[in-house]
C-alpha positions as CSV (number, residue, x, y, z in Angstrom):
1,M,38.0,183.1,-200.5
2,A,37.6,179.4,-201.3
3,R,34.0,178.1,-201.1
4,P,33.0,174.6,-199.9
5,G,33.5,172.1,-202.7
6,S,35.3,169.0,-203.7
7,S,39.1,168.8,-203.4
8,T,41.4,169.2,-206.4
9,S,42.2,165.5,-206.2
10,V,38.6,164.4,-206.2
11,L,37.8,166.8,-209.0
12,A,40.7,165.4,-211.0
13,A,39.6,161.9,-210.5
14,T,36.1,162.7,-211.5
15,L,37.3,164.5,-214.7
16,C,39.6,161.6,-215.6
17,A,36.8,159.0,-215.2
18,A,34.4,161.1,-217.3
19,F,37.1,161.8,-219.9
20,C,38.0,158.2,-220.3
21,A,34.4,157.0,-220.4
22,L,33.7,159.5,-223.2
23,L,37.0,158.9,-225.1
24,W,37.6,155.3,-224.1
25,A,39.5,154.4,-227.4
26,L,42.1,157.1,-227.0
27,P,45.7,156.3,-226.0
28,A,45.5,158.8,-223.2
29,C,43.1,156.6,-221.3
30,A,44.6,153.3,-222.2
31,S,47.6,153.7,-220.0
32,P,47.0,156.4,-217.3
33,G,49.3,157.3,-214.6
34,P,52.3,159.5,-213.8
35,G,54.9,159.7,-216.6
36,S,52.7,157.9,-219.2
37,H,53.9,160.5,-221.6
38,G,57.2,162.2,-220.9
39,S,58.8,162.5,-217.4
40,P,57.1,162.6,-213.9
41,L,58.5,166.1,-213.7
42,F,55.0,167.7,-214.2
43,D,53.1,165.5,-211.8
44,E,54.3,167.6,-208.9
45,H,53.3,171.2,-208.0
46,T,56.1,171.9,-205.5
47,E,58.7,174.4,-206.5
48,L,62.0,172.6,-207.6
49,A,65.2,174.4,-206.7
50,V,67.9,174.2,-209.4
51,V,71.2,175.8,-210.4
52,L,71.7,176.5,-214.1
53,K,75.4,176.9,-215.0
54,Y,76.3,178.0,-218.5
55,P,77.9,181.0,-220.2
56,V,75.2,183.4,-219.1
57,R,76.9,186.7,-220.0
58,R,77.9,185.4,-223.4
59,M,74.2,184.7,-224.1
60,L,73.0,188.0,-222.8
61,R,75.4,189.9,-225.1
62,D,73.6,188.5,-228.2
63,P,70.5,186.5,-227.3
64,R,69.2,186.8,-230.9
65,A,72.1,184.7,-232.1
66,K,70.3,181.8,-230.2
67,E,73.6,180.0,-229.9
68,E,73.5,176.6,-228.3
69,L,75.8,176.6,-225.2
70,A,76.9,173.8,-223.0
71,G,75.8,173.8,-219.4
72,M,75.0,171.9,-216.3
73,L,71.7,171.6,-214.4
74,H,72.2,170.9,-210.7
75,Y,69.3,169.9,-208.5
76,Q,68.5,167.9,-205.3
77,G,67.7,164.3,-206.0
78,P,64.9,162.2,-204.3
79,D,67.5,161.0,-201.8
80,G,68.4,164.5,-200.8
81,R,71.8,164.5,-202.5
82,E,72.8,166.9,-205.2
83,A,72.6,165.6,-208.7
84,S,73.7,167.0,-212.0
85,L,72.8,166.7,-215.7
86,S,74.7,167.9,-218.7
87,I,72.5,170.1,-220.8
88,K,72.5,172.5,-223.8
89,V,71.0,175.9,-223.4
90,R,69.9,178.5,-225.9
91,A,67.8,181.6,-226.0
92,R,64.4,181.4,-227.6
93,G,61.5,183.7,-228.3
94,N,61.1,186.8,-230.4
95,T,59.3,189.8,-228.8
96,R,60.8,189.3,-225.4
97,L,64.3,189.4,-226.8
98,D,63.6,193.1,-227.5
99,L,61.6,193.8,-224.3
100,C,63.5,192.0,-221.6
101,D,67.0,191.9,-220.1
102,F,66.9,188.1,-219.7
103,P,65.7,185.8,-222.5
104,P,63.4,182.8,-222.2
105,L,65.4,179.6,-222.6
106,R,65.3,176.2,-224.2
107,L,67.0,173.3,-222.4
108,E,68.1,170.2,-224.2
109,F,68.7,167.0,-222.3
110,D,70.6,163.8,-223.0
111,P,68.1,161.0,-222.6
112,A,70.9,158.6,-221.6
113,Q,71.5,160.7,-218.5
114,T,68.0,161.4,-217.4
115,A,66.9,157.8,-216.7
116,G,65.8,157.5,-213.1
117,T,65.7,161.3,-212.6
118,P,62.8,163.8,-212.4
119,F,63.7,164.7,-216.0
120,A,63.4,161.1,-217.3
121,G,62.0,161.0,-220.8
122,E,62.6,164.6,-221.6
123,K,64.6,165.7,-224.6
124,H,64.0,169.4,-224.7
125,L,61.9,171.8,-222.6
126,K,61.0,175.5,-222.7
127,L,62.0,177.5,-219.6
128,V,59.9,180.6,-219.0
129,T,62.2,183.1,-217.2
130,H,62.0,186.5,-215.5
131,C,62.1,189.4,-217.8
132,R,64.0,191.8,-215.6
133,P,65.3,191.9,-212.0
134,G,62.9,192.7,-209.1
135,N,59.9,191.5,-207.2
136,R,57.5,192.8,-209.8
137,Y,58.9,190.7,-212.5
138,A,59.2,187.7,-210.2
139,D,55.4,188.0,-209.6
140,Y,54.8,188.1,-213.4
141,V,56.5,184.7,-213.7
142,R,54.6,183.2,-210.8
143,L,51.2,184.6,-212.0
144,E,51.8,183.2,-215.5
145,Q,52.6,179.8,-214.2
146,R,49.3,179.9,-212.1
147,I,47.4,180.8,-215.3
148,Y,48.7,177.6,-217.0
149,R,47.6,175.6,-213.9
150,A,44.2,177.3,-214.0
151,Y,43.6,176.3,-217.6
152,G,44.6,172.8,-216.6
153,L,41.6,172.8,-214.2
154,I,39.3,173.7,-217.0
155,T,40.5,171.1,-219.6
156,P,43.1,168.3,-220.0
157,A,44.0,169.9,-223.3
158,S,46.5,172.3,-221.7
159,F,50.2,172.5,-221.0
160,K,51.4,171.3,-217.7
161,T,54.1,173.4,-215.9
162,R,56.6,173.0,-213.1
163,A,57.7,176.0,-211.0
164,L,61.4,176.4,-210.4
165,A,63.6,178.5,-208.1
166,V,66.6,179.0,-210.4
167,T,70.1,180.3,-209.6
168,Y,71.9,181.3,-212.7
169,V,75.7,180.9,-212.5
170,D,78.1,181.8,-215.3
171,S,80.4,178.9,-216.1
172,V,83.0,181.1,-217.9
173,E,83.0,184.7,-216.8
174,R,82.8,186.4,-213.4
175,M,79.2,187.2,-212.6
176,V,77.3,187.5,-209.4
177,P,74.8,184.6,-209.4
178,V,71.2,185.6,-210.2
179,A,68.3,184.0,-208.3
180,A,64.8,184.2,-209.8
181,P,61.6,182.2,-210.3
182,A,61.0,180.4,-213.6
183,F,58.9,177.5,-214.8
184,L,59.3,174.6,-217.2
185,M,56.6,173.9,-219.8
186,E,55.5,170.4,-220.8
187,D,56.8,169.4,-224.3
188,G,54.1,169.8,-227.0
189,D,54.4,166.3,-228.3
190,D,54.1,164.9,-224.7
191,M,51.1,167.0,-224.1
192,A,49.5,165.9,-227.3
193,G,50.2,162.2,-226.5
194,R,48.8,162.6,-223.0
195,I,45.4,163.5,-224.3
196,G,45.4,161.1,-227.3
197,M,46.2,163.6,-230.0
198,R,49.2,164.6,-232.1
199,E,50.8,167.8,-233.1
200,A,49.9,169.5,-236.4
201,R,51.5,172.2,-238.4
202,M,49.6,174.4,-240.8
203,S,49.2,178.0,-241.9
204,V,45.6,178.7,-241.0
205,L,42.6,176.9,-239.5
206,N,38.9,177.1,-240.6
207,P,36.5,177.6,-237.6
208,A,34.4,174.8,-238.9
209,D,37.3,172.4,-238.4
210,V,38.2,173.3,-234.9
211,D,36.5,171.6,-231.9
212,P,33.8,174.0,-230.8
213,V,33.7,173.0,-227.1
214,Q,37.4,173.2,-226.6
215,T,37.5,176.5,-228.5
216,G,34.6,177.8,-226.5
217,L,36.5,177.0,-223.2
218,M,39.6,178.7,-224.5
219,E,37.7,181.8,-225.6
220,L,36.1,182.2,-222.2
221,F,39.4,181.6,-220.5
222,Q,41.1,184.3,-222.5
223,F,38.3,186.6,-221.5
224,M,38.7,185.6,-217.8
225,I,42.5,186.4,-217.8
226,G,42.0,189.5,-220.0
227,N,44.3,188.3,-222.8
228,T,44.0,189.6,-226.4
229,D,47.4,188.3,-227.6
230,W,46.1,185.1,-229.4
231,S,44.3,183.6,-232.3
232,A,42.8,180.2,-232.8
233,Y,42.7,180.5,-236.6
234,A,45.7,182.6,-237.9
235,P,49.4,183.0,-237.3
236,K,51.0,186.1,-235.8
237,D,51.9,188.9,-238.3
238,G,55.1,187.9,-240.0
239,S,54.7,184.2,-239.2
240,K,53.6,181.4,-241.5
241,E,52.5,178.9,-238.9
242,C,49.1,178.8,-237.1
243,C,48.2,179.7,-234.6
244,H,49.2,182.9,-232.7
245,N,50.1,181.7,-229.2
246,G,48.2,178.5,-229.9
247,H,49.5,175.0,-230.3
248,V,47.5,173.0,-232.9
249,L,46.7,169.4,-232.3
250,R,44.9,166.9,-234.6
251,P,43.2,163.7,-233.7
252,V,45.1,160.4,-234.1
253,R,42.2,159.0,-236.2
254,D,40.8,160.7,-239.3
255,G,37.4,162.3,-238.8
256,G,38.0,164.3,-235.6
257,K,38.5,168.0,-235.2
258,F,41.5,170.2,-234.4
259,V,42.2,171.5,-230.9
260,V,44.1,174.7,-230.2
261,V,46.0,174.7,-226.9
262,P,46.9,178.3,-225.7
263,F,50.2,179.4,-224.3
264,D,52.2,182.6,-223.6
265,F,49.9,184.5,-221.2
266,D,52.3,187.2,-220.1
267,Y,50.3,189.9,-221.9
268,A,47.2,189.0,-219.9
269,G,45.4,191.7,-217.9
270,L,45.4,189.4,-214.8
271,I,49.2,189.8,-214.8
272,D,49.3,193.4,-216.0
273,A,52.9,193.4,-216.9
274,E,54.3,196.8,-217.6
275,Y,55.6,195.8,-221.0
276,A,52.3,194.2,-222.1
277,A,50.2,195.6,-224.9
278,V,46.8,194.8,-226.3
279,S,46.2,193.4,-229.7
280,R,45.5,196.1,-232.3
281,A,42.5,194.1,-233.5
282,A,40.9,193.9,-230.0
283,G,39.4,197.4,-229.8
284,V,40.6,198.1,-226.2
285,R,43.2,200.5,-224.9
286,R,44.3,199.0,-221.6
287,V,45.6,195.5,-220.9
288,R,43.5,195.3,-217.8
289,Q,40.3,196.0,-219.8
290,R,38.5,192.8,-220.7
291,I,36.9,192.1,-224.1
292,Y,35.4,188.8,-225.3
293,R,36.9,187.7,-228.6
294,G,35.0,184.5,-229.1
295,L,33.1,183.7,-232.3
296,C,29.3,184.2,-232.4
297,A,29.2,180.7,-233.9
298,H,30.2,179.4,-230.5
299,N,27.5,181.2,-228.5
300,D,25.6,177.9,-228.0
301,Q,28.7,176.6,-226.1
302,V,28.8,179.5,-223.6
303,P,26.4,178.1,-221.0
304,A,28.3,174.8,-220.8
305,S,31.6,176.7,-220.7
306,I,30.3,178.8,-217.8
307,R,29.2,175.7,-215.9
308,R,32.7,174.3,-216.3
309,F,34.3,177.4,-214.9
310,Q,31.8,177.4,-212.0
311,E,32.6,173.8,-211.1
312,V,36.3,174.6,-210.5
313,R,35.9,178.0,-209.0
314,P,37.2,177.2,-205.5
315,Q,40.4,175.5,-206.9
316,L,40.9,178.2,-209.5
317,E,40.6,181.1,-207.1
318,A,42.9,179.3,-204.6
319,L,45.7,179.4,-207.2
320,F,46.0,183.1,-206.9
321,E,45.8,183.4,-203.1
322,G,49.5,183.9,-202.0
323,G,51.7,180.9,-202.5
324,G,54.9,183.0,-203.1
325,I,53.1,185.7,-205.1
326,G,53.5,189.2,-203.5
327,K,50.5,190.4,-201.5
328,V,49.6,193.3,-203.9
329,A,50.0,191.2,-207.0
330,S,48.1,188.3,-205.5
331,H,45.2,190.5,-204.3
332,R,44.9,192.2,-207.7
333,A,44.9,188.9,-209.5
334,L,42.3,187.3,-207.2
335,V,40.0,190.4,-207.5
336,Y,40.3,190.2,-211.3
337,V,39.3,186.6,-211.3
338,Q,36.4,187.3,-208.9
339,E,35.2,190.1,-211.2
340,F,35.0,187.5,-214.0
341,Y,32.9,185.2,-211.8
342,G,30.6,188.1,-211.1
343,I,30.1,188.6,-214.8
344,I,29.4,184.9,-215.7
345,G,27.1,184.5,-212.6
346,D,24.7,187.2,-213.9
347,A,22.6,186.5,-217.1
348,T,22.4,190.2,-217.8
349,E,26.1,190.6,-217.5
350,V,26.7,187.6,-219.7
351,Q,24.6,189.2,-222.4
352,R,26.4,192.6,-222.1
353,W,30.0,191.3,-221.9
354,I,29.9,188.1,-224.0
355,Y,27.0,187.7,-226.4
356,D,27.1,191.4,-227.3
357,Y,30.8,191.3,-228.1
358,C,31.1,188.0,-230.0
359,R,32.8,188.2,-233.4
360,P,31.1,187.1,-236.6
361,G,34.4,185.7,-237.9
362,P,38.1,185.3,-237.1
363,T,40.6,188.1,-237.7
364,G,44.4,187.7,-237.9
365,A,47.3,187.8,-240.3
366,S,45.3,186.2,-243.0
367,A,41.8,184.9,-243.5
368,P,41.4,181.2,-242.6
369,M,40.9,178.9,-245.5
370,A,39.5,175.4,-245.5
371,V,41.8,172.6,-244.2
372,A,41.5,168.9,-244.7
373,A,39.5,167.7,-241.6
374,S,36.2,165.9,-241.5
375,A,33.3,167.3,-239.5
376,D,31.8,163.9,-238.9
377,P,29.8,164.3,-235.6
378,A,30.3,160.6,-234.8
379,S,34.1,161.0,-234.7
380,L,36.1,161.0,-231.5
381,T,36.4,164.6,-230.4
382,F,36.6,166.6,-227.1
383,S,33.1,168.0,-227.6
384,S,31.5,166.0,-224.9
385,L,33.9,167.3,-222.3
386,G,32.1,170.6,-222.0
387,R,28.8,168.9,-221.4
388,M,29.7,167.0,-218.3
389,P,27.1,167.5,-215.5
């Protein structure tokens, strides 16, 4: 399905050069290279085989306790020999603790042990796990990891991931080992440092204070994958921290704008998980049904966002062509992406699917209020990224 075009490596080099030229003063461009922020773990796309040994059954009996348990991480080192790290493991998440048999995890590392290993520089990482046994749920994990990689093709303001083949072994009780795919997520602070920003915590965001180009790219991306489980301005109901499935970053220097980096894509229509549900505010009934939830205020960004998606189409589509994903799941995901490209490649369809459905203002747990952020157009922001030729 891939069309003629530049390779991923050439594209990445082009983007990096343009990015650094536009944002030359940012730390992300001052010292580029693998492992500049965090470990080299996320510089590879090959699947890493590991064994996680901890009191698995104890955790599964009461995952909501989120008890921190001692464990070991076994993996094959660069020299081909087995290596091990002492870690601490605990369950994390909220909704999936009710929906799934197996909880997502948080792994905590001892920095003194990780020097010289693939995990060098890491302190704690999120591990996205399978929800339940079976090939269907294995495909959900693999598809979600590819979604993260797809967003990384669109913008550097994205979480890197590393696919794992995990064998879970109980260190205390008798249990048949469980083998399943999973993936690690880049630490939020490392991601922020990589792109020259820093993490921010707040209750709500005002649309005027959020970078319009990066938000426009995110809005179109969420439309592409058919995800309604997010907000760039408000927290999830019952939460006090913005934003719902969005990690908020602020510029290092005063005068820039906030950037919201999306995460948690398992409710996306592209995956079509059997436990997924659409947002009550979205106005659609089925997860697979797309709806554009971008703001009308960002309509002037749509043409540039479409160009960005068109530039990476071959590489983006290639992510969903096999590669360990089951044939049926891979085919459905690829067709879903191709349908999106059919929409954005036709001006009439863009009008019908995007401009006609834009929202006049954000919705969420609470109405966004003004936050302290300058809108100085001369400040260093990501806005020029979406206008690259």
